[in-house]
N, C-alpha and C positions, 0 to 999 in steps of 0.2 A: 288502572293503568290504561292510558289510551292504546288502541289497536293501531299498529304501525303498517302504512300504506306505502307501496311502490307504484307510482304512476308511469305508464308506458304508453306514448302517443307521439307520433311524428310531429304534430303540429304543437307549438309551444303554447298557443292560446288555449288549446283543449286542456293541456296539463295545467296550466293556471286555473281554467274554469273549475275542473275537477278538485284541484288542491283548495280553491276557495270555499267550494261547497263542503268538502269533507272537513276543513279545519274548523269551520262554523259549528259543525256537529261534534267536535272534540276528538277527531281523529289525527294523528300524528303523521305528516308525510315526511317518511324516512329517506325518500329519494326519488329521482326521475330518470326516466330512460326515453330516449327517441327513436330507437329501433330495437329489434329482436334480439340481435347479439348482445347489445348493451343491457337489455332486460335480462337477459340469462346471467351475465356477468353481475350485475348489481343484486339479482336475487341471492347468487352464491354469497356475495359480500355482506349484504345488509340483512339477510334473513326476515324479511318483513312477514306480517301477520296475513296479508292479503295484497293482491296484485290487481290493478286494472290494466287490461291489456288491449289496447287497439289492435283490430284484426287485421287491418289493411295498412301495411306501412312499407316503405321501400325495403326491398330485400337486400340485406348486408350480409355477405357470406351465405346466401340461400337460407336465411333466417327471417321469416316472417311472422306476423302474430301466431299463426296455428302452430308453426315450427318452433316458436319459443315457448308456448304451452308445453309441447312435447317435451322440449329440453329441460324445462324447469320441473316438470313432473318426474323427469329422471333423477334429477338433484334430490328432490324431495316428493316422494309419492303424496304425502299429505298437504301439498301447497294448495292455498286457497286463492283461485284466479277468477275475476269476473270480467268477461268479455265486453269490450265497447265497439259497438258496430253501426254502422249507417244502414238505413232501411235498404232492402233489397240484397242484404248479404247473408240470407238464411243458411245456404249451402255451406258457407265458411264457419258461421256460428254453430251449426250441427257438428261439422268436423272438430271445432275447438271444443266442444262439450264432450264429444266422444274421446278426445285426447286427454281430458281431464278437467277442463274448466267447469267452475260450480254453477256459474250464473251468467246472465248477459243483460247489458243496457243498450238501449237503442238510441243513437244520435238523431235529432236533438234530443237530449234527455232532459227530464225534469228533475230538479235537485232531490225531491222526495223519492223518486224511483232510485236514484244513485244511492242514496243513504239507506233505503230499505234493502237494496241488494246487498250492499257491503255489511250491513249489520246482520242479515241472514247468514251470509257466508261465514262471517267470524263468529257468529253465534252470540251475538249481543241481545 
């Protein structure tokens, strides 16, 4: 059974790029979210196997990528979250890992690195 992925990014083209990479490798995209609040809501609704979380997104109701990681970890302490960040966001990545994220991918990313991170996190 394919691992179910929730893709979170404020940029539609990034969500599409990640979805294309992961679908080609047999993952199921069970949902997408464009901000932290939507990510938390959809996580509770969809119960994905893994989440790709953009770290810098517009704050809605004070929930950015790091805050969304914290909220999801409250819902499910076993949640598997992979941070997607741009170069130069080291402090935010560290904060997200400390909040419970399992791995990170740096934009612009290589498809092989995306797949490797997701597989490692879900234990494939």
